[in-house]
Every structure is written in C-alpha cells, then in structure tokens.
N, C-alpha and C positions, 0 to 999 in steps of 0.2 A: 503494499499499499504505501502514493506516497504520497511526501506529507508536501503542505500546498502554502508558499510565500507566507510569515506573517506583517504584518506591517509593523513599520519601525515602534511606534508609540507600543508595540505590546513584545517590546523584547527590555532585555535589561540590559544589552548593551545600549540601550536611548537616548542621553545624554541634557542636559542644564534648557530644556525646554523652555521658552521664553512664553508669551503670555496667549499670546498667536499661534502654538503649537508646536515652531520648529528650535535643532538644538540640532544633534550633530554626534552619529554611530563611533562610540568607543571606540570599532576597529578597520570601522577605512578610514575613521579623521574628515572624511566627509560633513556638509551639511543637507541636516531631511525633515524631513517634516512626519507628522510623527500619524499620516493619514500616505504616506510611502507606501508599498512595497518594495520594501526588504532587495537589494539588487545585489547580494554574495554571492558568486561565482570562484567553489571550488578552482575552477582553471586556472586562476591569479591572483588569486591569494600569497604572503607571505609566509613565508615558515612562522615572524612574529604574530601573521594577525593567527595563524593556524591552531600556534601553544597558547595565547590567552584564551580562547572559545574555549579548550578542553580544558583547560588550565581553571582554567571555571567553573566546566558542566564538574573538576573532579571534587572539584571545593563544596561547590551544592548538594554533589552524591555523599557527602562524606557526615554529613551531617549540618553546614555550615550555616548560618541563618542567611539566605539572602534567597534571592530573585528568584525560581525554579528557570532556568534555559528552556528557550523554544527550540520544538524538536526540527524545523526547520532549517538554526539556527547553526543546533548539536550535527545533523544529516550533515550537514556544506561544507561544517570542518574533518568531521571523520567524513567525507569522500576526498577535499582532501590532501592530507593528510595518509589517505590511499594509492593516492599517484603518485603523491611525490618519494614514499618506501618504494611504492612501484619499477619506476624508473632510476631507485638509486640502485634494484635490485638491477634491473635490465643494462642498469649501466657497472657493475659488475660480477654479470655471466659475461 
C-alpha cells in the first residue's frame, strides 16, 4: 500500500510558521506553506537529510516525547537510504 504525500503543516519538520501559514521545511531548508504538498524526493536527498529523518524517527520510536514522524516522510527517507546503500554495493562489486 502506497502512502500518500503529506501536507507541510502536518509534518514534524515544518518550522517557524507565521500567522499567514508560511514557514520552512527543516529538512530541505526551503520556505513552504502549511497547505503545500511535501516535495521530498528520495532520488535527490542528501546523506545528512536522510540521517536527520531517520535519527528523528529512531528517537520517536524509542519513546522521546516528540511528534510522530509522518509515514510518507519516513518512507521517503528509507527509500533514499536503500538507494544509497545499493549504489555503494554496486560500486564495491
């Protein structure tokens, strides 16, 4: 079952929202509006972006009192990590 993209305002990485609903994504550091559709793409994510999402998810999973990560964002990070690991494997084979 495919997870639908989330809206920025529903994401735990949407930060510094103003009264008009604008803020920024703490992963991409791009400005966005709370109603925008998430534009994360696993093919273009950096290692630090992937690590930040996975680290956050691991903290939440282990009981930290933080907002649950959206399944779409978590899935994109896992897809990006798998792609990066496959590329490393192919380079070493």
